[in-house]
C-alpha positions as CSV (number, residue, x, y, z in Angstrom):
1,M,-57.7,71.8,34.7
2,R,-56.9,73.3,31.4
3,T,-53.2,72.8,31.5
4,F,-51.6,69.9,29.7
5,F,-48.7,68.5,31.7
6,P,-46.2,67.2,29.2
7,S,-43.7,64.5,30.1
8,D,-40.1,65.6,30.4
9,S,-38.7,62.3,28.9
10,C,-40.8,62.8,25.8
11,K,-39.5,66.3,25.3
12,E,-35.9,65.3,25.8
13,S,-36.1,62.4,23.4
14,Q,-36.9,64.6,20.4
15,L,-33.5,66.0,19.4
16,N,-34.2,67.3,15.9
17,A,-36.1,70.6,15.5
18,I,-39.4,70.2,13.7
19,N,-39.4,71.6,10.2
20,P,-42.8,71.0,8.5
21,Q,-41.6,72.6,5.3
22,S,-39.2,69.7,4.8
23,W,-42.2,67.4,4.5
24,L,-44.5,69.7,2.7
25,Q,-42.8,70.9,-0.5
26,V,-44.8,73.3,-2.6
27,E,-44.6,71.2,-5.7
28,R,-46.3,67.8,-5.5
29,G,-44.3,64.7,-5.6
30,K,-41.3,66.0,-3.8
31,L,-41.9,63.5,-0.9
32,S,-41.7,59.9,-1.7
33,K,-44.7,57.7,-0.8
34,L,-44.5,55.6,2.4
35,S,-44.1,52.5,0.3
36,S,-41.1,53.9,-1.5
37,S,-37.8,52.3,-0.9
38,H,-36.4,55.7,0.2
39,T,-38.6,55.8,3.2
40,N,-37.7,54.1,6.4
41,S,-39.0,53.9,10.0
42,S,-36.6,56.5,11.3
43,S,-37.9,59.2,8.9
44,I,-41.4,58.5,10.0
45,E,-40.4,58.5,13.6
46,S,-38.9,62.0,13.1
47,F,-42.4,63.5,13.1
48,I,-44.8,60.8,14.5
49,K,-44.2,61.2,18.2
50,V,-46.4,59.9,21.0
51,P,-45.7,61.7,24.3
52,E,-45.8,59.7,27.5
53,P,-49.0,60.1,29.5
54,P,-48.6,62.9,32.0
55,I,-49.0,62.5,35.8
56,L,-52.2,64.5,36.2
57,P,-52.6,66.9,39.3
58,F,-56.0,65.4,40.1
59,F,-57.6,63.5,43.0
60,K,-58.1,60.0,41.5
61,P,-59.4,57.5,44.1
62,I,-59.5,53.8,43.5
63,D,-63.3,53.6,43.8
64,Y,-65.0,56.7,42.5
65,V,-68.5,55.4,43.4
66,E,-67.5,54.6,47.0
67,V,-66.0,58.1,47.5
68,L,-68.8,59.9,45.9
69,A,-71.3,57.9,48.0
70,Q,-69.3,58.7,51.1
71,I,-69.4,62.4,50.4
72,H,-73.1,62.3,49.7
73,E,-73.6,60.6,53.1
74,E,-71.5,63.2,54.9
75,M,-73.5,66.0,53.3
76,E,-76.7,64.7,54.8
77,S,-75.3,64.8,58.3
78,C,-72.8,67.7,58.2
79,S,-73.3,71.2,59.5
80,P,-74.2,73.9,56.9
81,Q,-70.7,75.4,57.4
82,E,-69.1,72.1,56.2
83,R,-71.3,71.6,53.1
84,S,-69.4,73.9,50.7
85,T,-66.1,72.1,51.5
86,L,-67.7,68.8,50.7
87,Y,-69.0,70.1,47.3
88,L,-65.4,71.4,46.6
89,L,-64.1,67.8,47.2
90,Q,-66.9,66.5,44.9
91,F,-65.7,69.0,42.3
92,Q,-62.1,67.7,42.6
93,I,-63.3,64.1,42.0
94,F,-65.4,65.1,38.9
95,R,-62.4,67.0,37.6
96,G,-60.3,63.8,37.8
97,L,-63.0,62.1,35.8
98,G,-63.1,64.9,33.2
99,E,-66.8,65.6,33.8
100,T,-67.0,69.3,33.1
101,K,-70.7,69.7,33.6
102,L,-70.7,67.8,36.9
103,M,-67.7,69.9,38.0
104,R,-69.7,73.1,37.4
105,R,-72.7,71.7,39.1
106,S,-70.7,71.0,42.2
107,L,-69.1,74.4,42.1
108,R,-72.5,76.0,41.8
109,S,-73.8,74.0,44.7
110,A,-70.8,75.1,46.8
111,W,-71.6,78.7,45.9
112,Q,-75.3,78.4,46.6
113,R,-74.8,76.7,49.9
114,A,-71.9,78.9,51.0
115,G,-72.2,79.6,54.7
116,T,-70.0,82.7,54.8
117,V,-69.3,85.8,52.8
118,H,-65.8,84.5,52.1
119,E,-67.0,81.2,50.7
120,K,-69.5,83.1,48.6
121,L,-66.7,85.3,47.2
122,V,-64.4,82.3,46.4
123,F,-66.9,80.0,44.8
124,G,-68.6,82.9,42.9
125,A,-65.1,83.8,41.5
126,W,-64.4,80.2,40.7
127,L,-67.7,79.9,38.7
128,R,-66.8,83.1,36.8
129,Y,-63.4,81.8,36.1
130,E,-64.8,78.5,34.8
131,K,-67.2,80.5,32.6
132,Q,-64.7,82.8,31.1
133,G,-66.0,84.2,27.9
134,E,-69.6,83.6,29.0
135,E,-70.2,87.2,30.1
136,L,-72.5,87.4,27.1
137,I,-74.9,85.1,28.9
138,A,-75.2,87.5,31.8
139,D,-76.0,90.3,29.2
140,L,-78.7,88.1,27.5
141,L,-80.3,87.3,30.9
142,A,-80.4,91.0,31.6
143,T,-82.5,91.5,28.5
144,C,-84.9,88.9,30.0
145,N,-85.0,90.9,33.3
146,K,-83.0,88.0,35.0
147,C,-79.6,88.4,36.7
148,A,-76.8,85.8,36.7
149,Q,-76.0,86.2,40.3
150,E,-72.6,84.6,40.2
151,F,-71.4,87.4,37.9
152,G,-72.5,90.1,40.4
153,P,-70.6,91.5,43.4
154,V,-71.1,90.1,46.9
155,D,-72.1,92.6,49.6
156,V,-69.2,92.3,51.9
157,S,-70.9,94.5,54.5
158,Q,-72.9,91.3,55.4
159,L,-69.7,89.9,57.0
160,Q,-70.4,89.5,60.7
161,V,-67.7,90.9,62.9
162,E,-67.9,90.6,66.7
163,V,-67.8,94.1,68.2
164,N,-67.4,94.4,72.0
165,G,-68.6,97.5,73.6
166,C,-67.1,99.3,76.5
167,S,-67.9,97.6,79.8
168,K,-68.0,100.4,82.3
169,E,-68.7,98.2,85.2
170,T,-65.2,96.7,85.0
171,V,-63.5,100.1,85.5
172,A,-63.5,101.9,88.8
173,M,-64.9,105.4,88.6
174,N,-62.6,108.1,90.0
175,G,-63.0,110.9,87.5
176,D,-64.0,114.5,88.2
177,K,-67.7,114.3,87.5
178,S,-67.8,118.1,87.2
179,L,-65.8,117.9,84.0
180,K,-68.3,117.6,81.2
181,N,-65.8,118.1,78.3
182,V,-62.3,117.1,77.6
183,N,-59.9,119.2,75.5
184,F,-57.5,117.1,73.4
185,K,-54.4,119.1,72.3
186,I,-52.9,118.0,69.0
187,G,-50.1,120.3,68.0
188,D,-51.3,123.8,68.3
189,E,-55.0,122.9,68.0
190,I,-57.5,122.1,70.8
191,I,-60.4,119.7,70.0
192,V,-63.2,119.9,72.5
193,C,-65.0,116.6,73.0
194,D,-67.8,115.2,75.2
195,R,-65.9,113.5,77.9
196,Q,-68.4,110.6,78.5
197,K,-69.0,110.1,74.8
198,I,-65.3,109.6,74.2
199,A,-65.1,107.4,77.3
200,S,-67.8,105.2,75.8
201,L,-65.7,104.4,72.7
202,S,-63.5,101.9,74.5
203,A,-62.4,100.5,77.9
204,P,-59.0,102.2,77.6
205,F,-60.6,105.6,77.0
206,H,-63.1,104.9,79.8
207,A,-60.2,104.1,82.2
208,M,-58.2,107.1,81.1
209,L,-61.1,109.6,81.6
210,N,-63.0,108.0,84.5
211,G,-60.4,105.8,86.3
212,Y,-57.4,106.3,88.4
213,F,-55.2,107.9,85.8
214,T,-54.0,111.5,86.0
215,E,-56.1,112.4,82.9
216,S,-59.3,111.5,84.7
217,S,-59.1,114.8,86.6
218,S,-57.6,116.8,83.8
219,Q,-59.5,119.2,81.5
220,D,-56.7,119.2,78.9
221,I,-55.0,116.1,77.5
222,D,-52.2,116.1,75.0
223,L,-52.6,113.5,72.2
224,S,-49.9,115.0,69.9
225,E,-47.8,111.8,70.1
226,N,-50.5,109.5,69.1
227,N,-50.5,109.8,65.3
228,I,-53.9,111.4,65.0
229,S,-54.5,114.8,63.2
230,P,-56.8,117.5,64.5
231,L,-59.3,116.7,61.7
232,G,-59.1,113.0,62.6
233,M,-59.9,113.8,66.2
234,R,-62.8,116.0,65.3
235,T,-64.2,113.1,63.1
236,I,-63.8,110.8,66.1
237,S,-65.6,113.2,68.4
238,E,-68.5,113.5,65.9
239,F,-68.6,109.6,65.7
240,S,-68.8,109.4,69.5
241,I,-71.9,111.5,69.4
242,T,-73.7,110.3,66.2
243,G,-72.4,106.7,66.0
244,S,-71.7,107.1,62.3
245,L,-69.0,108.4,59.9
246,S,-70.0,111.1,57.4
247,E,-68.1,111.6,54.1
248,V,-64.4,111.2,55.1
249,H,-61.4,111.0,52.8
250,P,-59.8,107.5,52.6
251,D,-56.5,108.7,54.0
252,L,-58.3,110.1,57.0
253,L,-60.2,106.9,57.4
254,L,-57.0,104.9,57.4
255,E,-55.6,107.3,60.1
256,I,-58.7,106.8,62.3
257,L,-58.6,103.0,61.7
258,V,-55.0,102.9,63.1
259,F,-56.0,105.1,66.0
260,S,-59.1,103.1,66.8
261,N,-57.0,99.9,66.9
262,K,-54.5,101.4,69.2
263,F,-57.2,102.5,71.7
264,C,-59.4,99.4,71.2
265,C,-62.3,101.5,69.9
266,E,-64.1,98.5,68.3
267,R,-67.2,100.3,67.1
268,L,-65.2,103.0,65.5
269,K,-62.8,100.5,64.0
270,D,-65.8,98.5,62.6
271,A,-67.3,101.7,61.1
272,C,-63.9,102.6,59.5
273,D,-63.5,99.0,58.3
274,R,-66.9,99.1,56.5
275,K,-66.5,102.6,55.2
276,L,-63.1,101.8,53.7
277,A,-64.5,98.5,52.2
278,S,-67.1,100.5,50.3
279,L,-64.3,102.6,48.7
280,V,-62.3,99.8,47.1
281,C,-62.9,99.9,43.4
282,T,-59.7,99.1,41.5
283,K,-56.9,96.6,41.8
284,D,-54.5,99.4,42.9
285,D,-57.0,100.3,45.6
286,A,-57.1,96.7,46.8
287,V,-53.3,96.3,46.8
288,E,-53.0,99.4,49.0
289,F,-55.8,98.8,51.3
290,M,-55.1,95.0,51.8
291,E,-51.9,95.9,53.6
292,Y,-53.8,98.1,56.1
293,A,-56.6,95.5,56.4
294,I,-54.1,92.8,57.4
295,E,-52.0,95.0,59.7
296,Q,-55.1,96.4,61.4
297,N,-57.1,93.2,61.5
298,S,-59.9,94.7,59.4
299,P,-61.8,91.7,57.9
300,V,-64.5,93.6,56.0
301,L,-61.9,95.7,54.2
302,A,-59.8,92.6,53.5
303,A,-62.9,90.9,52.0
304,S,-63.6,93.9,49.8
305,C,-60.0,93.8,48.5
306,L,-60.1,90.1,48.0
307,Q,-63.3,90.5,45.9
308,V,-61.5,92.9,43.6
309,F,-58.6,90.5,43.1
310,L,-60.8,87.5,42.5
311,H,-63.0,89.4,40.1
312,E,-59.9,90.1,37.9
313,L,-58.7,86.5,37.7
314,P,-56.6,85.3,36.0
315,V,-55.1,88.7,34.9
316,C,-54.4,89.9,38.4
317,L,-51.9,87.1,39.0
318,N,-49.7,88.8,36.5
319,D,-49.3,91.6,39.1
320,E,-46.4,90.7,41.4
321,R,-47.9,92.8,44.2
322,V,-51.0,90.7,44.2
323,V,-49.0,87.4,44.1
324,E,-46.9,88.7,47.0
325,I,-50.0,89.2,49.2
326,F,-51.3,85.7,48.5
327,S,-48.0,83.9,48.6
328,H,-46.6,85.2,51.9
329,A,-49.7,85.4,54.1
330,D,-49.3,83.4,57.4
331,R,-52.1,81.6,59.2
332,Q,-53.4,84.7,61.0
333,Q,-53.2,86.9,57.8
334,R,-55.1,84.2,55.8
335,S,-57.8,84.2,58.5
336,I,-58.2,88.0,58.3
337,M,-58.2,87.9,54.5
338,V,-60.5,84.9,53.8
339,G,-61.8,83.6,57.2
340,Q,-62.3,79.9,57.3
341,A,-62.3,79.6,53.4
342,S,-58.5,79.5,53.1
343,F,-58.3,76.0,51.6
344,S,-61.0,76.9,49.0
345,L,-59.2,80.1,48.1
346,Y,-55.8,78.5,47.5
347,C,-57.5,75.6,45.6
348,L,-58.8,78.3,43.2
349,L,-55.5,80.3,43.0
350,S,-53.5,77.1,42.5
351,E,-55.7,76.0,39.6
352,V,-55.5,79.4,37.9
353,A,-51.7,79.5,38.4
354,M,-51.3,76.0,37.0
355,N,-53.3,76.9,34.0
356,L,-51.1,80.0,33.4
357,D,-47.8,78.2,34.0
358,P,-47.5,75.1,36.0
359,R,-43.8,75.5,36.4
360,S,-43.9,79.1,37.8
361,D,-42.8,80.1,41.3
362,K,-46.3,81.5,42.1
363,T,-47.8,78.1,41.4
364,V,-45.4,76.6,43.9
365,C,-46.2,79.3,46.5
366,F,-49.9,78.9,46.2
367,L,-49.7,75.1,46.5
368,E,-47.5,75.5,49.6
369,Q,-50.2,77.7,51.0
370,L,-52.7,75.1,50.1
371,I,-50.8,72.5,52.1
372,E,-50.7,74.8,55.1
373,S,-54.5,75.5,54.8
374,A,-55.4,71.8,54.5
375,E,-57.1,70.3,57.6
376,T,-58.5,66.9,56.6
377,D,-56.6,64.0,55.1
378,R,-58.4,64.3,51.8
379,E,-57.5,68.0,51.6
380,K,-53.8,67.2,52.4
381,L,-53.4,64.3,50.0
382,L,-54.8,66.5,47.1
383,A,-52.4,69.4,48.1
384,F,-49.4,67.1,48.4
385,H,-50.1,65.4,45.1
386,Q,-50.6,68.6,43.2
387,L,-47.4,70.1,44.5
388,G,-45.6,66.8,43.7
389,C,-46.8,67.1,40.0
390,V,-45.5,70.7,39.8
391,R,-42.2,69.8,41.4
392,L,-41.9,66.9,38.9
393,L,-42.4,69.3,36.0
394,R,-39.8,71.7,37.5
395,K,-37.3,68.7,37.7
396,E,-37.1,69.1,41.5
397,Y,-37.2,65.3,41.8
398,D,-36.3,64.9,45.5
399,E,-38.9,67.3,46.6
400,A,-41.5,65.7,44.3
401,E,-40.7,62.3,45.7
402,G,-41.3,63.4,49.3
403,L,-44.6,65.0,48.3
404,F,-45.9,61.9,46.4
405,E,-44.9,59.7,49.4
406,K,-46.9,61.9,51.7
407,A,-49.9,61.7,49.4
408,V,-49.6,57.9,49.2
409,S,-49.3,57.6,53.0
410,L,-52.7,59.4,53.2
411,G,-54.3,56.9,50.8
412,H,-53.9,58.5,47.4
413,V,-52.8,55.4,45.3
414,Y,-52.6,57.4,42.1
415,S,-49.5,59.2,43.5
416,I,-47.6,56.0,43.1
417,A,-47.6,56.7,39.4
418,G,-45.6,59.8,40.3
419,L,-43.1,57.8,42.4
420,A,-42.8,55.3,39.5
421,R,-42.1,58.0,37.0
422,L,-39.4,59.5,39.3
423,G,-37.8,56.1,39.7
424,Y,-37.7,55.7,35.9
425,I,-36.1,59.2,35.5
426,K,-33.5,58.2,38.1
427,G,-32.7,55.0,36.2
428,H,-34.6,52.5,38.4
429,K,-36.8,51.2,35.7
430,L,-37.3,47.7,37.2
431,C,-38.2,49.3,40.6
432,S,-40.9,51.4,38.9
433,Y,-42.3,48.3,37.2
434,E,-42.4,46.5,40.5
435,K,-44.2,49.4,42.2
436,L,-47.0,49.3,39.7
437,S,-47.1,45.5,39.8
438,S,-47.5,45.6,43.6
439,V,-50.4,48.1,43.3
440,I,-52.1,46.0,40.6
441,S,-52.0,42.9,42.8
442,S,-53.2,44.6,45.9
443,V,-56.2,46.6,44.7
444,N,-59.0,46.3,42.2
445,P,-56.8,47.4,39.1
446,L,-57.7,50.4,37.0
447,G,-56.7,51.2,33.4
448,W,-54.2,53.9,34.4
449,M,-52.1,51.3,36.4
450,Y,-51.5,49.1,33.4
451,Q,-50.9,52.2,31.2
452,E,-48.3,53.4,33.6
453,R,-46.6,50.0,34.0
454,S,-46.4,49.7,30.2
455,L,-43.8,52.5,30.2
456,Y,-41.4,50.4,32.2
457,C,-41.4,47.2,30.0
458,E,-40.9,46.3,26.3
459,G,-42.2,44.1,23.6
460,D,-45.1,41.8,24.3
461,K,-45.3,42.8,28.0
462,R,-45.9,46.4,27.0
463,S,-48.5,45.4,24.3
464,E,-50.3,43.2,26.9
465,D,-50.4,46.0,29.5
466,L,-51.7,48.5,26.9
467,E,-54.4,46.2,25.8
468,K,-55.4,45.6,29.4
469,A,-55.4,49.4,30.0
470,T,-57.8,49.8,27.1
471,E,-60.0,47.0,28.3
472,L,-60.3,48.6,31.7
473,D,-60.6,52.2,30.6
474,P,-61.3,52.7,26.9
475,T,-61.1,56.5,27.3
476,L,-57.3,56.5,27.8
477,T,-55.9,57.8,24.6
478,Y,-52.2,56.9,25.0
479,P,-52.6,53.1,24.3
480,Y,-54.4,53.8,21.0
481,M,-51.8,56.4,20.0
482,Y,-48.8,54.1,21.0
483,R,-50.3,51.2,19.0
484,A,-51.0,53.3,16.0
485,A,-47.5,54.8,16.0
486,S,-46.0,51.3,16.4
487,L,-48.0,50.0,13.5
488,M,-46.9,53.0,11.4
489,M,-43.2,52.3,12.2
490,K,-43.9,48.8,10.7
491,Q,-45.3,50.6,7.6
492,N,-48.7,49.0,8.3
493,V,-50.6,52.2,7.4
494,Q,-54.2,50.9,7.3
495,A,-53.8,49.1,10.6
496,A,-52.4,52.3,12.2
497,L,-55.3,54.4,10.9
498,A,-57.8,51.8,12.0
499,E,-56.3,51.8,15.5
500,I,-56.5,55.6,16.0
501,N,-60.0,55.6,14.5
502,R,-61.1,53.3,17.3
503,V,-60.7,56.1,19.8
504,L,-61.8,58.9,17.5
505,G,-65.0,57.0,16.9
506,F,-66.2,58.0,20.4
507,K,-63.8,60.6,21.8
508,L,-62.7,63.6,19.8
509,A,-59.3,64.0,21.4
510,L,-57.1,66.7,19.9
511,E,-53.9,64.7,20.5
512,C,-55.4,61.8,18.6
513,M,-56.5,64.0,15.7
514,E,-53.0,65.4,15.6
515,L,-51.5,61.9,15.3
516,R,-53.9,60.9,12.6
517,F,-52.9,64.1,10.8
518,C,-49.3,63.0,10.9
519,L,-50.2,59.6,9.6
520,Y,-52.0,61.1,6.6
521,L,-49.0,63.4,6.0
522,A,-46.7,60.3,6.0
523,I,-48.7,58.7,3.2
524,E,-49.3,62.0,1.5
525,D,-53.1,61.8,1.8
526,Y,-53.4,65.6,1.9
527,K,-57.2,65.7,1.5
528,A,-57.6,63.7,4.7
529,A,-54.8,65.7,6.4
530,I,-56.5,69.0,5.6
531,R,-59.8,67.6,6.9
532,D,-58.3,66.8,10.3
533,V,-56.3,70.0,10.7
534,Q,-59.3,72.1,9.9
535,A,-61.4,70.1,12.4
536,I,-58.6,70.7,15.0
537,L,-58.7,74.4,14.3
538,T,-62.5,74.4,14.7
539,L,-62.1,72.9,18.1
540,S,-59.1,74.9,19.2
541,P,-58.2,77.9,16.9
542,D,-54.9,78.5,18.7
543,Y,-53.8,74.8,18.8
544,R,-50.1,74.1,18.4
545,M,-48.8,70.8,17.1
546,F,-45.6,68.8,17.7
547,E,-45.2,69.6,21.4
548,G,-46.3,73.2,20.9
549,R,-43.6,74.0,18.3
550,V,-45.8,74.6,15.2
551,A,-49.1,76.4,14.9
552,A,-51.8,74.2,13.5
553,S,-52.9,77.1,11.3
554,H,-49.4,77.2,9.7
555,L,-49.5,73.5,8.9
556,R,-52.9,74.0,7.4
557,T,-51.5,76.6,5.1
558,L,-48.7,74.3,4.0
559,V,-51.0,71.3,3.4
560,R,-53.6,73.5,1.6
561,E,-51.2,74.0,-1.3
562,H,-51.4,70.2,-2.0
563,V,-55.3,70.2,-2.2
564,G,-57.4,71.6,-5.0
565,S,-59.7,74.4,-4.3
566,W,-63.5,74.0,-4.1
567,T,-66.2,76.3,-5.4
568,T,-69.1,77.3,-3.2
569,A,-71.3,74.7,-4.9
570,D,-68.6,72.1,-4.3
571,C,-68.6,73.0,-0.6
572,W,-72.3,72.7,-0.2
573,M,-72.3,69.3,-2.0
574,Q,-69.5,68.1,0.2
575,L,-71.3,69.3,3.3
576,Y,-74.5,67.6,2.2
577,D,-72.7,64.3,1.6
578,R,-70.8,64.4,4.9
579,W,-73.7,65.6,7.0
580,S,-76.0,62.9,5.6
581,S,-73.4,60.2,6.2
582,V,-72.8,61.5,9.8
583,D,-69.2,62.3,9.0
584,D,-69.0,65.0,11.7
585,I,-65.3,65.6,11.4
586,G,-65.6,65.9,7.6
587,S,-68.6,68.3,8.1
588,L,-66.5,70.5,10.5
589,S,-63.7,70.7,8.0
590,V,-66.0,71.7,5.1
591,I,-67.7,74.4,7.2
592,Y,-64.3,75.7,8.3
593,Q,-63.4,76.1,4.6
594,M,-66.7,77.7,3.8
595,L,-66.3,80.3,6.5
596,E,-63.0,81.3,5.0
597,S,-64.6,82.0,1.7
598,G,-67.3,84.2,3.1
599,G,-71.0,83.5,2.7
600,A,-73.8,83.4,5.3
601,K,-71.5,83.1,8.3
602,G,-74.2,83.2,10.9
603,V,-75.9,80.1,9.4
604,L,-72.5,78.3,9.0
605,Y,-71.4,79.0,12.6
606,F,-74.8,77.7,13.8
607,R,-74.3,74.5,11.9
608,Q,-70.9,74.2,13.3
609,S,-72.3,74.5,16.8
610,L,-74.8,71.7,16.2
611,L,-71.9,69.4,15.0
612,L,-69.8,70.3,18.0
613,L,-72.6,69.5,20.4
614,R,-73.1,66.2,18.8
615,L,-69.4,65.5,19.2
616,N,-69.7,66.4,23.0
617,C,-67.6,69.6,22.7
618,P,-69.8,72.0,24.6
619,D,-67.2,74.8,25.0
620,A,-66.4,74.9,21.3
621,A,-70.1,74.7,20.5
622,M,-70.8,77.7,22.7
623,R,-68.0,79.7,21.0
624,S,-69.6,78.9,17.6
625,L,-73.0,79.9,18.8
626,E,-71.6,83.2,20.0
627,L,-70.0,83.7,16.6
628,A,-73.3,82.9,14.9
629,R,-75.0,85.5,17.0
630,R,-72.3,88.1,16.1
631,H,-72.6,87.3,12.4
632,A,-76.4,87.0,12.2
633,S,-77.8,88.6,9.1
634,S,-81.1,89.7,10.7
635,E,-82.8,90.5,14.0
636,H,-84.9,87.4,14.0
637,E,-81.9,85.2,13.2
638,R,-79.9,86.7,16.0
639,L,-82.8,86.1,18.5
640,V,-82.8,82.4,17.5
641,Y,-79.0,82.1,18.3
642,E,-79.5,84.0,21.5
643,G,-82.3,81.5,22.4
644,W,-80.0,78.6,21.8
645,I,-77.2,80.2,23.9
646,L,-79.6,80.6,26.8
647,Y,-81.1,77.2,26.4
648,D,-77.7,75.4,26.3
649,T,-76.6,77.2,29.5
650,G,-79.7,76.0,31.4
651,H,-82.0,79.0,30.9
652,C,-84.8,77.2,29.2
653,E,-87.6,79.7,29.8
654,E,-85.5,82.6,28.6
655,G,-84.5,80.6,25.5
656,L,-88.2,80.0,24.8
657,R,-88.9,83.7,25.1
658,K,-86.2,84.5,22.5
659,A,-87.8,82.0,20.1
660,E,-91.2,83.7,20.6
661,E,-89.7,87.1,19.9
662,S,-88.1,85.8,16.7
663,I,-91.4,84.3,15.5
664,K,-93.1,87.7,16.0
665,I,-90.7,89.2,13.6
666,S,-90.4,86.4,11.1
667,R,-91.8,82.9,11.0
668,S,-88.7,80.8,10.4
669,F,-87.9,77.1,10.6
670,E,-85.2,77.7,13.2
671,A,-87.4,79.8,15.5
672,F,-90.2,77.2,15.5
673,F,-87.8,74.4,16.0
674,L,-86.2,76.2,18.9
675,K,-89.5,76.8,20.5
676,A,-90.6,73.2,20.1
677,Y,-87.3,71.9,21.4
678,A,-87.3,74.2,24.5
679,L,-91.0,73.5,25.3
680,A,-90.6,69.7,24.9
681,D,-87.5,69.7,27.1
682,S,-88.9,71.9,29.9
683,S,-92.3,70.4,30.3
684,L,-93.2,67.0,31.8
685,D,-96.9,67.5,31.0
686,S,-98.0,65.1,28.2
687,S,-100.7,67.6,27.2
688,C,-98.0,69.7,25.6
689,S,-97.6,67.1,22.9
690,S,-100.2,68.7,20.6
691,T,-98.5,72.1,21.0
692,V,-95.0,70.7,20.2
693,I,-96.3,68.8,17.1
694,S,-98.1,71.9,15.9
695,L,-94.8,73.9,16.3
696,L,-92.9,71.3,14.3
697,E,-95.6,71.3,11.6
698,N,-95.2,75.1,11.4
699,A,-91.4,74.7,11.2
700,L,-91.8,72.3,8.2
701,K,-93.8,74.9,6.3
702,C,-91.0,77.5,6.6
703,P,-88.1,77.7,4.1
704,S,-85.0,75.6,5.0
705,D,-82.7,73.0,3.6
706,N,-83.5,69.3,3.6
707,L,-80.8,68.5,6.1
708,R,-82.3,70.5,9.0
709,K,-85.9,69.5,8.1
710,G,-84.8,65.9,8.3
711,Q,-84.7,66.4,12.1
712,V,-88.4,67.1,12.3
713,R,-89.5,64.2,10.1
714,F,-88.2,61.6,12.5
715,P,-90.6,60.7,15.4
716,F,-90.3,63.2,18.2
717,P,-89.0,61.6,21.3
718,Y,-91.2,61.5,24.4
719,P,-91.3,62.0,27.3
720,F,-90.6,65.7,26.6
721,H,-87.7,66.0,29.0
722,Q,-85.7,63.7,26.6
723,K,-83.6,65.8,24.2
724,I,-84.1,65.7,20.5
725,C,-81.0,64.5,18.6
726,Y,-79.2,67.2,16.8
727,V,-78.7,65.3,13.6
């Protein structure tokens, strides 16, 4: 989930508008040092704020290992139709753990093992959504004659629809057998049709033309009141003979679809359904046709419309017509639209809506549909908890409380954090404390339980709970941030910095970087502050600080005036020093500054990507690689960057091919290194060792700087599937 769910109490506690210019005067020395007698804790507190940890809309079981093992066991014995749903649940668990790669792997497995066209549509769309901005990869694969299938359309004509033919045996024959044709009168026109061919279209027609009705002995039958045009009836007559529809205008197809539904002509209806499905191209087409598909129970047409909507996520959710279709579908309409994949569809739509605006009405509507679509307890508890989180954000506290209670009753212990937060908001702080204490004493406690309980106590009790939270789960950022801010209030600067550096030593969290930036501002260490804000902008170019009120780029501009400028030579020296000392954040900052001043941007973006990979920021690293490709100064350099893009997205053979193409054009260090890296990582054959070593020796013979060549001089790790360190 990309959305950050801020706490309301934190937002309400900050009364003064943030004004960074008041801290960063153009002339140096306008602000007193932290140690100055003019500075007090309240002035520091005015801009060093630590928001309360949000209640996350994730499935967070008490024992992840047990639940994952249970899902794995169920997968081994379940039917193929149930497997995709289990992979979706696995995805939700990995999302609660923040494991992006495992999330994508589960989604891909759900897509690969989809048992229906609808599941294929939903999970393919979800993969595309998760890989927004990665369309370049599909283009690169195309240059290697390989297709990224999840980016391609699904053939909805594969959707199996049961079509019942006319059972003539069930209808008594009483027609005039001498009448070979029947004349249908529509307005002033007469359409001559083969009587038995029309009778074969459906049981009602068979009964009308061969049964005990008056029409069975009539040559002429008036159909003027049945909403079918002469052209439509001629087309139906042709279909009764040929069994297929020729080129027919969409409006006429819709007319025939309605007629075929009225007279139960299932083969004709199915033909119209599939013909119309092939004509859906745009979102406007899909909006128009979806209404007919639902009204006329046309699943193939509905699937085609759904595919268009999902292909345009998230943009299509800005169209109220699309939102209306998804929001107000009842059980039968959902079945027509997405078959048995209703829960999966609304999981996807809810996530997209929450990422756009978790407080929006459409988010609520989609989550309500998710609840209605849920069948198992695990599906229900996830849906109840997610809607509870959204209701909490919207300050609909009574509704949120009921939803969290339902999730808890189904076994989702984490929803108790939502109930405790609601109790605190309503003034029942002690009750909230006791709720968490009860949970801690009744189950194997987790870090989040102590973190949550710390919000409802003060002094030593809070400190003890936060220390216990860190002990149980060192990845929780709030305890470090709270302790650092508290130390800063006591004007213990070095201890505050040491505390926040504890978490930044292994987890590059933007909120922690922001807090450290504020600490450096408070002591007027502008060089350190500019380093952090430039690293933040590298990771997230549009990042906004102070609860979203100030753009990080704006703060960078203000701080920049307090720092002397570097020449190009200075930058390279700084980069060399920081890279050699493994100061990755410092290296990112220097590269950010070098990119602003021009130079070989392709090489700099590539270096940036290496650092970001080392810092476990794969999305930002991929963005830098794509920028490196865009700014490559030569064809052979561009091929190397394309090779790394393909390699880092799991397409090792294609990455290897790009390296070989680059070497044919120009023998370069980076091309040989990429080839050696890809070959070592893709082969388990120890006989490849001599080839890899030879490639690395060739790399060392090519021009490059000492920093990159340092990678090759260290012993190459074997077995070959083990990755080379990027340093």
